[in-house]
Backbone bond lengths (Angstrom), bond angles and torsions (degrees), N, CA, C in turn:
res aa  C-N    CA-C-N  psi(-1)  N-CA   C-N-CA  omega(-1)  CA-C   N-CA-C  phi
1 M - - - 1.482 - - 1.529 108.74 -
2 G 1.314 120.02 -34.97 1.430 122.41 179.47 1.521 112.86 -66.19
3 K 1.362 115.20 -34.74 1.453 120.35 -178.19 1.547 107.93 -70.89
4 L 1.320 117.88 -37.72 1.456 121.21 178.63 1.519 111.01 -65.46
5 F 1.338 115.68 -41.30 1.447 120.45 -178.43 1.571 107.10 -65.52
6 K 1.309 117.31 -44.45 1.494 118.85 178.71 1.536 112.73 -62.68
7 L 1.315 115.07 -36.57 1.485 118.34 177.02 1.477 111.64 -65.69
8 L 1.355 118.13 -42.29 1.450 119.12 178.87 1.494 112.57 -64.93
9 I 1.358 117.46 -41.01 1.460 119.33 177.33 1.534 109.82 -63.84
10 F 1.312 118.01 -43.28 1.431 121.49 177.37 1.524 112.49 -56.66
11 L 1.363 115.06 -46.57 1.485 118.63 -177.59 1.569 109.03 -69.31
12 A 1.277 118.87 -32.10 1.468 121.22 177.06 1.533 109.87 -65.60
13 I 1.296 116.44 -43.59 1.497 120.10 179.81 1.498 109.75 -66.35
14 I 1.337 118.68 -45.33 1.461 120.79 178.99 1.546 111.81 -61.50
15 G 1.341 114.12 -39.85 1.506 118.78 178.05 1.533 111.92 -66.22
16 F 1.344 117.70 -37.52 1.429 121.19 177.52 1.515 110.83 -66.29
17 I 1.323 116.64 -44.51 1.469 118.39 -179.46 1.515 110.17 -67.55
18 G 1.327 118.75 -35.33 1.486 121.08 174.76 1.510 112.04 -64.07
19 L 1.287 118.01 -42.45 1.501 121.22 177.08 1.478 112.26 -62.57
20 V 1.337 117.33 -44.21 1.433 120.06 -179.90 1.515 111.24 -64.91
21 G 1.349 114.87 -42.32 1.468 122.28 -179.30 1.535 107.17 -63.12
22 Y 1.306 121.28 -40.29 1.486 123.04 -179.23 1.516 108.20 -67.39
23 A 1.315 118.50 -37.62 1.463 121.52 -179.08 1.528 110.07 -62.67
24 Y 1.317 115.29 -41.25 1.476 119.25 -178.42 1.528 114.06 -80.04
25 V 1.298 119.23 -34.54 1.464 122.06 -174.82 1.543 110.77 -93.86
26 G 1.314 118.29 -22.42 1.460 123.98 -177.02 1.537 115.00 -49.36
27 P 1.328 120.60 -46.27 1.477 121.43 -179.07 1.543 111.68 -62.20
28 F 1.282 119.59 -25.74 1.453 121.65 -179.72 1.546 109.88 -71.94
29 F 1.306 117.34 -22.25 1.456 122.10 179.23 1.517 113.68 -104.50
30 G 1.333 118.42 15.08 1.443 124.49 174.14 1.477 114.95 90.10
31 V 1.306 120.62 12.59 1.464 124.85 179.77 1.526 106.89 -89.09
32 D 1.325 118.63 123.06 1.452 122.13 -179.90 1.509 109.62 -107.65
33 F 1.321 116.69 120.49 1.478 122.00 -177.52 1.486 113.18 -98.39
34 S 1.339 116.72 -2.55 1.457 118.29 -175.85 1.538 109.06 -76.70
35 P 1.392 115.48 143.67 1.415 117.82 178.45 1.519 113.48 -76.06
36 E 1.320 116.43 159.67 1.454 120.01 176.99 1.514 108.35 -67.35
37 Q 1.308 118.22 138.19 1.437 121.85 178.18 1.491 110.80 -105.37
38 T 1.319 116.28 125.37 1.444 120.90 179.14 1.535 108.90 -132.19
39 E 1.316 114.58 144.52 1.486 118.45 178.36 1.504 109.78 -87.01
40 T 1.287 116.74 131.38 1.428 122.94 177.16 1.512 112.02 -119.59
41 R 1.313 119.04 127.84 1.458 121.52 178.58 1.463 107.68 -121.60
42 Q 1.335 114.36 135.38 1.446 123.08 178.35 1.547 108.07 -131.03
43 P 1.310 114.73 131.98 1.518 116.19 178.23 1.541 109.25 -76.13
44 V 1.326 114.32 140.11 1.468 118.96 -177.95 1.544 106.34 -122.68
45 T 1.304 116.98 128.58 1.451 121.63 177.46 1.530 108.49 -103.15
46 L 1.332 113.14 121.24 1.484 122.04 -179.92 1.495 107.70 -103.85
47 T 1.335 116.02 129.06 1.470 121.10 -179.96 1.545 106.91 -120.94
48 A 1.282 112.97 135.33 1.520 118.28 177.94 1.570 106.81 -115.00
49 D 1.318 113.44 126.88 1.432 120.17 -178.03 1.463 111.76 -93.77
């Protein structure tokens, strides 16, 4: 049971390192992580009592 737990922790750490590495190196390979930007306008009614 201890070996399985160590293996899962090891795989989680390797997965985290891989994800962080992909986030940093991805833009060099043409991967764009920025969200689409759209302008949103909403009318606001202000009332003074």
